[in-house]
KEVOTI-505943 format. One line per field, with one value per residue (C-alpha): chain; x, y, z. Coordinates in steps of 0.25 Angstrom, whole numbers, plus 2048, in hexadecimal, padded with zeros to 3 digits. Each point is the difference from the previous one (the first is absolute). Example, Ala and Ser with C-alpha at 12.3 -4.5 7.8 and 13.67 -1.06 7.14 Angstrom:
! KEVOTI-505943
mol = c(A; A)
xx = c(831; 806)
yy = c(7EE; 80E)
zz = c(81F; 7FE)
This chain:
! KEVOTI-505943
mol = c(A; A; A; A; A; A; A; A; A; A; A; A; A; A; A; A; A; A; A; A; A; A; A; A; A; A; A; A; A; A; A; A; A; A; A; A; A; A; A; A; A; A; A; A; A; A; A; A; A; A; A; A; A; A; A; A; A; A; A; A; A; A; A; A; A; A; A; A; A; A; A; A; A; A; A; A; A; A; A; A; A; A; A; A; A; A; A; A; A; A; A; A; A; A; A; A; A; A; A; A; A; A; A; A; A; A; A; A; A; A; A; A; A; A; A; A; A; A; A; A; A; A; A; A; A; A; A; A; A; A; A; A; A; A; A; A; A; A; A; A; A; A; A; A; A; A; A; A; A; A; A; A; A; A; A; A; A; A; A; A; A; A; A; A; A; A; A; A; A; A; A; A; A; A; A; A; A; A; A; A; A; A; A; A; A; A; A; A; A; A; A; A; A; A; A; A; A; A; A; A; A; A; A; A; A; A; A; A; A; A; A; A; A; A; A; A; A; A; A; A; A; A; A; A; A; A; A; A; A; A; A; A; A; A; A; A; A; A; A; A; A; A; A; A; A; A; A; A; A; A; A; A; A; A; A; A; A; A; A; A; A; A; A; A; A; A; A; A; A; A; A; A; A; A; A; A; A; A; A; A; A; A; A; A; A; A; A; A; A; A; A; A; A; A; A; A; A; A; A; A; A; A; A; A; A; A; A; A; A; A; A; A; A; A; A; A; A; A; A; A; A; A; A; A; A; A; A; A; A; A; A; A; A; A; A; A; A; A; A; A; A; A; A; A; A; A; A; A; A; A; A; A; A; A; A; A; A; A; A; A; A; A; A; A; A; A; A; A; A; A; A; A; A; A; A; A; A; A; A; A; A; A; A; A; A; A; A; A; A; A; A; A; A; A; A; A; A; A; A; A; A; A; A; A; A; A; A; A; A; A; A; A; A; A; A; A; A; A; A; A; A; A; A; A; A; A; A; A; A; A; A; A; A; A; A; A; A; A; A; A; A; A; A; A; A; A; A; A; A; A; A; A; A; A; A; A; A; A; A; A; A; A; A; A; A; A; A; A; A; A; A; A; A; A; A; A; A; A; A; A; A; A; A; A; A; A; A; A; A; A; A; A; A; A; A; A; A; A; A; A; A; A; A; A; A; A; A; A; A; A; A; A; A; A; A; A; A; A; A; A; A; A; A; A; A; A; A; A; A; A; A; A; A; A; A; A; A; A; A; A; A; A; A; A; A; A; A; A; A; A; A; A; A; A; A; A; A; A; A; A; A; A; A; A; A; A; A; A; A; A; A; A; A; A; A; A; A; A; A; A; A; A; A; A; A; A; A; A; A; A; A; A; A; A; A; A; A; A; A; A; A; A; A; A; A; A; A; A; A; A; A; A; A; A; A; A; A; A; A; A; A; A; A; A; A; A; A; A; A; A; A; A; A; A; A; A; A; A; A; A; A; A; A; A; A; A; A; A; A; A; A; A; A; A; A; A; A; A; A; A; A; A; A; A; A; A; A; A; A; A; A; A; A; A; A; A; A; A; A; A)
xx = c(2A4; 802; 7F6; 7FB; 7FD; 7F9; 7F7; 7FD; 7FC; 7F8; 7F9; 7FC; 7FC; 7F7; 7FA; 800; 7FC; 7F2; 7FE; 802; 7F9; 7F4; 800; 7FF; 7F5; 7F9; 801; 7FB; 7F4; 7FD; 7F6; 7F9; 7FF; 7FA; 7F5; 7FD; 802; 7F3; 7F9; 809; 7FC; 7F2; 800; 809; 7F5; 7F5; 807; 804; 7F1; 7FB; 80B; 7FD; 7F1; 802; 809; 7F6; 7F5; 808; 803; 7F1; 7FD; 80A; 7FB; 7F2; 805; 809; 7F4; 7F8; 80B; 801; 7F1; 802; 7F2; 7F9; 80D; 7FC; 80B; 80B; 7FA; 7FE; 80F; 805; 7F7; 805; 80E; 7FE; 7FA; 80B; 80A; 7F9; 7FE; 7F1; 7F8; 7F5; 7FA; 7F1; 7F9; 7F5; 7FE; 806; 7F2; 7FA; 80B; 7F8; 7F3; 806; 80F; 802; 80E; 806; 80F; 807; 7FB; 7F1; 7FC; 7FD; 7F3; 801; 805; 80A; 80A; 801; 80F; 7FB; 7F9; 808; 7F5; 800; 7F9; 7F2; 7FD; 7F6; 805; 80C; 80B; 802; 808; 808; 7FB; 801; 7F8; 802; 7F6; 801; 7F7; 7FD; 7FD; 7F1; 7FF; 800; 809; 809; 804; 80C; 802; 80D; 801; 809; 7F9; 802; 802; 809; 80B; 7FF; 801; 80C; 808; 7FD; 805; 80D; 803; 7FD; 807; 7F4; 7F3; 7F3; 7F1; 7F6; 7F6; 7F3; 7F2; 804; 7FC; 80E; 80B; 809; 80E; 80F; 80A; 801; 7F6; 80C; 806; 807; 7F9; 7F3; 7FD; 7F4; 7FF; 7F3; 807; 7F9; 7FE; 7FD; 80C; 806; 80F; 808; 80F; 808; 80A; 80F; 80B; 80C; 809; 807; 803; 809; 808; 801; 805; 80B; 804; 800; 809; 80A; 801; 801; 80B; 808; 7FD; 804; 80D; 804; 7FB; 807; 80D; 7FE; 7FD; 80B; 80A; 7FA; 800; 80E; 808; 7FE; 803; 80D; 803; 7FD; 809; 80C; 7FE; 7FF; 80D; 807; 7FB; 805; 80E; 7FF; 7FB; 7F5; 800; 7F8; 7F2; 7F6; 7F6; 7F2; 7F6; 7F1; 7F9; 7FD; 805; 80D; 802; 7FD; 80A; 80B; 7FC; 801; 80E; 805; 7FB; 806; 80E; 7FF; 7FD; 80A; 80A; 7FC; 801; 80D; 806; 7FA; 806; 80D; 800; 7FB; 80B; 80B; 7FB; 7FF; 80E; 805; 7F8; 805; 80E; 7FF; 7FA; 80B; 80B; 7FA; 7FE; 80F; 806; 7FA; 7FB; 7F8; 7F2; 7F8; 807; 7FD; 7F2; 7FE; 805; 7F8; 7F3; 804; 801; 7F3; 7F9; 805; 7FD; 7F2; 7FD; 7FD; 800; 805; 805; 805; 808; 7FD; 808; 7FD; 805; 808; 800; 7F1; 7FC; 7F1; 804; 804; 809; 803; 80E; 7FE; 7F6; 7FE; 7F6; 7F6; 7FB; 7F9; 808; 809; 807; 805; 7F4; 7FE; 7F4; 7FC; 7FF; 7F2; 7FC; 7FC; 801; 80F; 800; 7F5; 807; 80D; 7F8; 7FA; 80D; 7F8; 802; 7F4; 7FD; 7F4; 7F9; 7FF; 7F1; 7FE; 80C; 7FC; 807; 7FA; 7F8; 80C; 801; 80D; 808; 803; 80F; 7FC; 7FF; 7F3; 801; 7F6; 807; 809; 809; 807; 809; 805; 80E; 806; 80D; 809; 809; 808; 7F7; 808; 7FB; 807; 7F8; 7F4; 808; 80A; 80C; 80D; 806; 80E; 804; 80F; 800; 7F7; 801; 7F1; 7F5; 803; 80F; 800; 7F9; 80C; 7F9; 7F9; 7F2; 803; 804; 7F7; 7F4; 805; 80B; 7F8; 7F4; 7FD; 80E; 807; 806; 7F8; 7F6; 7F1; 7F7; 7F1; 7F8; 7F4; 7FD; 80D; 7F9; 7F6; 803; 7F4; 7FD; 7F5; 7F8; 803; 803; 7F4; 7F6; 800; 7FF; 80C; 7FF; 804; 80C; 805; 7FF; 809; 80A; 800; 803; 80D; 804; 7FB; 809; 80B; 7FD; 800; 80D; 806; 7FC; 805; 80D; 802; 7FD; 809; 80B; 7FE; 7FF; 80D; 807; 7FC; 805; 80D; 801; 7FB; 805; 7F7; 801; 7FE; 7F9; 80A; 808; 80C; 80E; 7FF; 7F5; 808; 80C; 7F7; 7F9; 80E; 805; 7F4; 800; 80F; 7FE; 7F4; 808; 80B; 7F7; 7F7; 80A; 7F6; 804; 7FB; 803; 803; 7FE; 807; 7F8; 806; 7FA; 808; 805; 7F7; 809; 7FD; 7F1; 802; 809; 7F7; 7F2; 803; 7FF; 7F0; 800; 80A; 7F8; 7F4; 809; 804; 7F2; 7FC; 80C; 7FC; 7F2; 804; 80A; 7F5; 7F7; 80A; 804; 7F9; 7F9; 80B; 80B; 805; 803; 809; 806; 80F; 802; 7FF; 7FC; 805; 7F5; 801; 7F7; 801; 7FB; 7FF; 801; 805; 80D; 808; 7F7; 7F3; 807; 804; 7F1; 7FC; 80B; 7FC; 7F1; 804; 808; 7F5; 7F6; 808; 802; 7F2; 7FA; 806; 800; 7F6; 804; 7FC; 809; 7FE; 7FE; 7F6; 7FF; 80C; 803; 80E; 807; 806; 808; 807; 80C; 7FE; 80B; 7FC; 807; 7FB; 802; 807; 806; 807; 800; 7FC; 7FE; 7F7; 80C; 806; 7F3; 7FF; 80E; 7FE; 7F3; 807; 80C; 7F5; 7F9; 80D; 803; 7F2; 803; 80D; 7F9; 7F9; 7F4; 7F2; 804; 802; 80C; 802; 80C; 80C)
yy = c(62A; 7F3; 7F5; 803; 80F; 7FB; 7F7; 80A; 80B; 7F6; 7FB; 80E; 804; 7F3; 802; 80E; 805; 7F9; 804; 80F; 800; 7F8; 80A; 80C; 7FA; 7FC; 80E; 806; 7F7; 800; 80B; 7FA; 7F3; 807; 805; 7F3; 7F7; 803; 7FC; 7F4; 7FC; 801; 7F9; 7F5; 7FF; 7FF; 7F6; 7F8; 800; 7FB; 7F6; 7FB; 7FF; 7F9; 7F6; 7FE; 7FE; 7F6; 7F8; 800; 7FB; 7F6; 7FB; 7FE; 7F9; 7F7; 7FC; 7FD; 7F8; 7F8; 7FD; 7F6; 7FD; 800; 7FD; 80A; 7FB; 804; 80D; 803; 7FC; 80A; 80B; 7FE; 800; 80D; 806; 7FB; 806; 80D; 800; 803; 803; 7F6; 7F7; 800; 7F4; 808; 809; 80E; 806; 7FA; 805; 80D; 7F8; 7F3; 800; 7F2; 800; 7F2; 802; 80B; 80E; 803; 806; 80F; 807; 80B; 803; 7F6; 804; 7F4; 7FF; 7F9; 80B; 80C; 80A; 80E; 801; 806; 804; 7F5; 800; 7FE; 7F7; 7F5; 7F5; 7FD; 7F2; 7F7; 7F3; 7F4; 7F6; 7F1; 7F8; 7F3; 7F3; 800; 80E; 808; 80B; 803; 80E; 804; 80E; 805; 80E; 80A; 809; 80F; 806; 809; 7F5; 7FE; 80E; 802; 7F5; 806; 80E; 7FA; 7F9; 80D; 809; 80A; 805; 7F8; 804; 7F6; 809; 7F7; 804; 7FF; 80C; 800; 7FC; 7F5; 807; 7FD; 80B; 80F; 80A; 80A; 7F8; 809; 7FA; 7F8; 7F7; 7F6; 7F2; 7F8; 7F3; 7F5; 80A; 80F; 806; 80D; 800; 80A; 803; 809; 80B; 7FD; 80A; 7FE; 80A; 7F5; 7F8; 80C; 7FF; 7F1; 800; 80A; 7F7; 7F4; 807; 804; 7F2; 7FA; 809; 7FC; 7F2; 800; 806; 7F6; 7F4; 805; 801; 7F2; 7FA; 805; 7FC; 7F2; 7FE; 805; 7FB; 7F1; 803; 807; 7F4; 7F7; 808; 800; 7F1; 7FE; 808; 7F7; 7F3; 806; 801; 7F1; 801; 7F6; 801; 80D; 800; 80C; 802; 7FD; 80B; 7FC; 7F7; 809; 7FD; 807; 7F7; 7F4; 805; 801; 7F2; 7FB; 807; 7FA; 7F2; 802; 803; 7F5; 7F6; 806; 7FF; 7F1; 7FD; 807; 7F8; 7F3; 803; 804; 7F3; 7F8; 807; 7FD; 7F1; 7FF; 805; 7F6; 7F5; 804; 801; 7F2; 7FB; 805; 7FB; 7F2; 800; 804; 7F9; 7F2; 7F5; 7F9; 7FF; 7FF; 80C; 808; 7FC; 804; 80E; 802; 7FB; 809; 80C; 7FD; 7FF; 80D; 807; 7FB; 801; 7F1; 7F8; 7F3; 7FA; 7F4; 7FD; 7F2; 7FA; 7F5; 7F3; 7FB; 7F1; 802; 80A; 801; 804; 80E; 7FF; 80B; 806; 80D; 804; 80C; 804; 7F7; 7F7; 7F6; 7F5; 7F7; 7F9; 805; 801; 7F8; 802; 7F9; 80A; 802; 7FD; 80A; 80F; 801; 7F3; 807; 80D; 7F8; 7F8; 80C; 808; 80D; 809; 801; 808; 802; 7FB; 7F2; 7FD; 7F3; 7FA; 803; 809; 802; 7F3; 7F7; 7FB; 801; 7F3; 7FA; 804; 80F; 80A; 805; 80E; 80C; 807; 7FB; 805; 7F6; 801; 7F4; 801; 7F8; 800; 7F8; 7FA; 7F2; 7F6; 7FC; 7F4; 805; 80D; 7FB; 7F7; 80B; 7F7; 806; 7F6; 806; 805; 801; 804; 7F5; 7F5; 7FC; 7FA; 7FF; 802; 7F4; 7F7; 7FD; 805; 80D; 802; 800; 7F1; 7FC; 804; 7FA; 809; 808; 802; 80C; 805; 7F8; 80B; 80D; 802; 7FC; 80C; 802; 80C; 7FD; 806; 7FF; 804; 80A; 80C; 801; 80A; 7FF; 80A; 80E; 808; 808; 7F6; 806; 7F9; 7FF; 80A; 7FE; 809; 7F5; 7F6; 809; 801; 7F1; 7FE; 807; 7F7; 7F3; 804; 801; 7F3; 7FA; 806; 7FB; 7F2; 801; 805; 7F6; 7F5; 805; 801; 7F2; 7FB; 808; 7FB; 7F2; 801; 805; 7F4; 7F4; 7F9; 804; 7F2; 7F6; 809; 7FD; 80A; 805; 801; 80E; 7FB; 7F3; 809; 808; 7F3; 7F9; 80C; 801; 7F1; 7FF; 80B; 7F9; 7F3; 807; 807; 7F4; 7F5; 7F9; 7F9; 803; 7F8; 804; 7F7; 803; 7F9; 7FF; 7FA; 7F4; 802; 80C; 806; 7F3; 804; 80E; 7FB; 7F5; 806; 80F; 80A; 801; 7F1; 803; 80B; 7F6; 7F7; 80B; 804; 7F1; 7FE; 80C; 7FB; 7F3; 806; 809; 7F4; 7F9; 80B; 806; 80D; 806; 7FB; 80A; 7FB; 809; 7FF; 803; 801; 7F8; 7F2; 801; 801; 803; 7FB; 806; 7F8; 807; 7F8; 7F4; 7F8; 7F7; 7F4; 808; 806; 7F2; 7FC; 80C; 7FD; 7F2; 804; 80A; 7F7; 7F6; 80A; 804; 7F2; 7FB; 806; 804; 80F; 803; 80B; 805; 804; 802; 7F1; 7FE; 7FB; 7F9; 7F9; 802; 7F8; 80B; 7FE; 809; 801; 806; 805; 802; 80A; 804; 80E; 7FE; 7F2; 804; 80F; 80C; 80A; 801; 800; 7F4; 7F8; 802; 7FC; 7F3; 7FD; 801; 7F7; 7F6; 801; 7FE; 7F4; 7FA; 802; 7FA; 7F4; 7FD; 80B; 7FD; 800; 809; 802; 808; 809; 7FC)
zz = c(3FA; 808; 800; 80E; 7FC; 7F4; 808; 80A; 7F6; 7F8; 80C; 805; 7F2; 7FF; 80E; 803; 7F2; 800; 80E; 7FE; 7F3; 807; 80B; 7F7; 7F8; 80D; 805; 7F3; 7FF; 80F; 7FF; 7F4; 808; 80C; 7F7; 7F8; 80C; 806; 7F2; 7FF; 80E; 7FD; 7F3; 807; 80B; 7F6; 7F8; 80D; 805; 7F2; 7FF; 80E; 7FF; 7F2; 807; 80B; 7F6; 7F8; 80D; 803; 7F2; 801; 80D; 7FB; 7F4; 809; 809; 7F3; 7FA; 80D; 800; 7F5; 7FC; 80E; 809; 80A; 80A; 7F7; 7FD; 80F; 803; 7F5; 806; 80E; 7FB; 7F9; 80C; 809; 7F7; 800; 7F1; 802; 80C; 7FD; 7F6; 7FD; 7F9; 7F9; 7F5; 801; 7FD; 80D; 809; 804; 804; 805; 804; 801; 804; 800; 803; 807; 804; 800; 7F3; 803; 7FC; 7F7; 7F2; 7FA; 7F4; 7F6; 7FD; 7F3; 7FB; 805; 7FE; 806; 80D; 7FE; 80E; 804; 80E; 809; 7FA; 809; 7F8; 7F3; 7FA; 7F5; 7FC; 7F8; 7FB; 7FE; 7F7; 806; 7F9; 803; 7FA; 80C; 803; 80C; 803; 809; 805; 807; 806; 808; 80A; 7FD; 80E; 808; 801; 7F1; 7FC; 80A; 7FA; 7F2; 805; 805; 7F3; 7F8; 80B; 7FF; 807; 7FB; 801; 7FB; 7F8; 802; 805; 80F; 808; 806; 7F6; 803; 800; 804; 802; 803; 7F9; 7FD; 7F4; 7F6; 7F4; 7FD; 7F5; 7FD; 7FA; 7FE; 7FC; 808; 80B; 800; 808; 803; 801; 807; 800; 808; 7FB; 802; 805; 7F8; 807; 809; 7F3; 7FB; 80D; 7FF; 7F2; 803; 80C; 7F7; 7F5; 80B; 806; 7F3; 7FC; 80D; 7FE; 7F1; 803; 80B; 7F8; 7F4; 808; 806; 7F3; 7F9; 80B; 801; 7F1; 7FD; 80C; 7FC; 7F2; 804; 808; 7F5; 7F6; 80A; 802; 7F1; 7FE; 80A; 7F9; 7F3; 807; 804; 80E; 801; 810; 7FF; 805; 800; 80C; 7FE; 804; 801; 7F7; 7F4; 7F2; 802; 80C; 7F8; 7F6; 80B; 805; 7F1; 7FF; 80D; 7FB; 7F3; 805; 80A; 7F5; 7F7; 80B; 803; 7F1; 7FE; 80C; 7FA; 7F3; 806; 808; 7F4; 7F7; 80A; 802; 7F1; 7FE; 80A; 7FA; 7F2; 805; 807; 7F3; 7F7; 80A; 800; 7F1; 7FE; 80C; 800; 7F7; 80B; 7FA; 80D; 806; 7F3; 800; 80F; 7FD; 7F4; 808; 80C; 7F7; 7F8; 80E; 805; 7F2; 800; 80F; 801; 80D; 7FA; 7F3; 7F9; 7F3; 7FA; 7F5; 7F7; 804; 7F4; 805; 800; 7F6; 805; 80E; 806; 80C; 80A; 800; 808; 80A; 809; 80B; 807; 7F5; 809; 7F9; 809; 7F4; 7F3; 7F7; 7F3; 7F6; 7F4; 7F4; 7FD; 80E; 80B; 7FE; 7FD; 7F7; 7F8; 7FE; 7FC; 7F6; 7FA; 800; 803; 80C; 80A; 80C; 809; 80C; 805; 805; 808; 7FA; 7F2; 7F6; 7F2; 801; 805; 80E; 807; 801; 80E; 7FF; 7FD; 80B; 805; 7FC; 7FD; 7F4; 7F5; 7F5; 7F7; 7F4; 7F9; 7F9; 7F5; 7F8; 7F7; 80A; 802; 807; 80D; 807; 80C; 800; 808; 80A; 803; 7FE; 7F9; 7F7; 802; 80E; 801; 80F; 805; 7F5; 801; 7F8; 7F1; 802; 809; 7F7; 7F7; 7F3; 7FC; 7FC; 7F1; 800; 80B; 7F7; 7F3; 7FA; 7F7; 809; 807; 801; 7F5; 7F8; 800; 80B; 7FE; 801; 803; 7FC; 80A; 80E; 808; 80D; 807; 80A; 809; 80B; 80B; 809; 7FD; 80C; 806; 7F9; 7F3; 7F3; 7F6; 7F5; 7F1; 803; 809; 7F5; 7F7; 80C; 802; 7F1; 803; 80B; 7F9; 7F4; 80A; 806; 7F2; 7FC; 80E; 7FD; 7F2; 805; 80A; 7F7; 7F5; 80A; 805; 7F2; 7FC; 80D; 7FD; 7F1; 805; 809; 7F8; 7F4; 7F4; 7FA; 80B; 80A; 80B; 808; 7F9; 804; 806; 80A; 802; 805; 809; 806; 802; 808; 808; 803; 803; 80A; 806; 801; 807; 80A; 804; 7FD; 7F7; 7F3; 7F2; 7F4; 7F2; 7F4; 7F3; 7F4; 7F2; 7F4; 7FA; 7F2; 7FE; 7F5; 7F7; 802; 7FB; 7F5; 7FB; 801; 802; 80B; 7FF; 804; 80B; 806; 801; 807; 80A; 802; 803; 809; 808; 802; 805; 80A; 806; 801; 809; 80A; 80C; 801; 808; 7F6; 7F5; 7F2; 7F7; 7F2; 801; 7F1; 7F4; 804; 80E; 80B; 80F; 80C; 80E; 80B; 80D; 80D; 7F8; 803; 7F7; 802; 7FD; 7F4; 7FB; 801; 7F8; 7F5; 7FF; 7FE; 7F6; 7F8; 7FF; 7FD; 7F4; 7FB; 803; 7F3; 7F3; 7FC; 7F6; 7F6; 7F3; 7F4; 7F1; 7FD; 80B; 80E; 807; 80D; 806; 80B; 809; 80C; 80B; 808; 80E; 80A; 80F; 809; 80F; 806; 80D; 7FC; 7F2; 800; 808; 7F5; 7F4; 7F7; 807; 800; 7F1; 7FD; 809; 7F9; 7F2; 805; 804; 7F3; 7F8; 809; 7FC; 7F1; 802; 806; 7F3; 801; 803; 80F; 80C; 809; 80D; 802; 808)
């Protein structure tokens, strides 16, 4: 059996079953009800009359008490106002300021209707009528003991007349006859009532009720049962159809959703619970579809970003480019509007400098923040990730620095690692640029020697274990706060940033070691060959001279044979220091091998080179070389011979200029050493 059939059957059973059972029961007891209805009506009328009279008497008593209460020890004005209010509202017909006993002889009505002459029934006593005369009123009195010992009496009454009796008859739905000592009884209704009863509660009344013909009720009952049956059948069919059709539509739509069709929607019929279910289903599928679309777009975007990140990490050692890709990927993953990566400035270890920025940060220049200052500086100093909302420029008790963006929400993850500290990192300069030949390569000496040989890059690289930088994202899209899960995500990208920095610095350090002399810190023979070829090409292209100095220690073999090679190494290191102290930033100093050194002077002719050679010779002879050996400290007199050759004048190629400079060097040595000569 289908759900529609079950619902129809159940509805008919639930609705028609009680109707049919009730109809049979009503028909079975109808005759009994017809017999007992007269008695019930009579009893009901008696009860209603007694109850109504009791209510009237209670109101009369309450009225008398209210007037007495408002009298307030002789305040007759309040009592009169209360009496007038009760009469105006038809609670009582009148109020008499006298005792109830004097009513018959001296009415003395003060407020409302005039007190009638005749027998009064005292509501307070509620005794049976004794036939002392026609009953004209229902009354009740209240007494007030005054301060002077006197007593004030207030009587409220309702007149018992034809009007009063007619109202009482309407309430009881019966005929009434007042059984007092009147010659012609006071009555309301017809004299052919089917049943008469008597009550003497407050008033002596005969109560008459009429007989009821129940035959029309049988026909009415039959018509109602028939109409109910037709209505029930029609309503059951409509209810079953209206209930099962939306469910069938929902079932079909759910099946399509299960098959992956999120575009399906079900019609909404009405506003009942099933319609609300259909509306909720449509909303669920719409939101699911939007979530799926967003996840698909996010997945595609994430794939693209991760692919871009992977290509960047494997294809380049450009640190700024790598950091930009890491930041961009982190922003897409966390849904941030802006972000920045700041690295510790090695030249100023207490300062963070911006190396990568995305979005509208509101910063016109690269930001720099002291560690411990502002929001980012405090996070870097603590070394603990943080996330939350920035309120009035404050985050976790710290006010943002002037160089920090004015954002609403933030998530920041500091990252660290053991990596070589590169003084070029914060400035963005590359000490070795074979294509452009800029910065450090133009200075004539690598960083190792420039900073003291065994300083930051003398031998093994120096490492730090503190905070390396901070990855910061601002203003999550849609105004939400960043969540703890975003911190975990940023840890991954911060780790990638740390690895990227380490890789770039290690590559630079390895490259620098491969191009420098480990003893003196000057550029080695390999880099000299590269530099000479590049300079020869530049000289040919622009027709500009460049000079090469070949420098050789005089009688250096005697130093090694006499004092040993350790002392000879000290002499070489000191000579390298004196050479670099006498040349320009753009000049390049090389150790050619053994005790021979080379100096490349770009944009210099033979005259300029001669000046430099003269200055170098004096710098070597000016002070003795202080060395240490097994017997203690010594001072040695050292001299050098220098040969000068110029690209464009003496040779056109790297090999040719080397040969020309060597010939000039031999000429200087043949001239007695401690001098310089220019190639011919």
